[in-house]
N, C-alpha and C positions, 0 to 999 in steps of 0.2 A: 418529742418531749410530751409525757402522759399529764392527765391533768387529778386532779384538779387543778386550775392555776387562777392566782390571784392577779388582778390587774390592778395596778395602783395608778393615779392621778394627783400632782398637787393642782388644783386650778385656782390659779391669780385672777380674781372678776376686777374688770375695772371699776373704779370707784363710781360709788351712786349707782350702780346697777342691780346689786344683791337682788334686790325684788323681782325685778323682771327675770335677772339668771334665774331664780328657783322657780317662778312659773314658769318659764321655758323648761327648768328642767325635769319638772311635773309631767310635763308632753313627752318629753325625750323618754323619760321613764318606760312609757309603754311602748315605744319601739324598741329598744332594747330587749326587754322582756321578753318579746315573743322571739328571738330570736335563736336560730339552730345552736346548740351546746351552752346557753345561758344558764345559769345556776339564780344567782341572785347577785343585786346591788345594794351600797348603801349611800348616801353623800353626807358628809359632816362639815359643817362650819367651826371653822377655828376659834376659837374664844379669843386668843391674844392679839389673832390678825383679822380684824372684820371682815376684809374680802378675800379672805383664803378658804378653800374648801378642801378635802381629801375625797376623790370617787376611787370605790373599791367595787370590783367588779368581777365576780367569781364565775370561771368558763369552765367547762369539762376536758378542754384543750387548749393550747396556744393558738392552733389553728383554726379553732372555732372563733376566736376574735380576731388575729392577725390578718387571716382571708376571709372565711363567713363574714362576719361583720362588717368589717373594713372594705371589703371588697362589693357589698351589696348595696342595692337602690336605697335599704333604709339609712342607710350610713349618709348616704348625702342627704335625706332627712335631718339624719340626727347633727349633723353639721352647719346646716342651715339654721336652725333651731338654736345651737350654742356655743359655737366657733366665736362670733362676736364679741361673745363676753370678756375673752382670754387676751391679757396683756403681762407677761409674756405667755405664748403658746405654751402648753405643757408638755413635760416630757411625763410620757406614759412608760412604765416599766412591769414587768410580771417578775410574778414571785410561786414559787413551787413550795408546798410543807415539808420541812424536816421531821422527819420522824424521830422522836425522842424517847 
């Protein structure tokens, strides 16, 4: 599948950990932004659910995320910074733009 690809993850952060999560995410942002095929990302906080966020990451190709990033040493650092905050662990899905 060719790009660009939009990675979408709904993140449920454990109660009382929002501030720590956001600080860790600032550190993690430096990791992902240096990866091959990375285009850009944003983290948005839900208005209705205080502990819910959505992570949107644009990649040049699906493989840049699924093989390149997830198979890298940098991903191990990403996981150590962020994965402890999630409950449940997020489902990550990938989208491609429909030309209208």
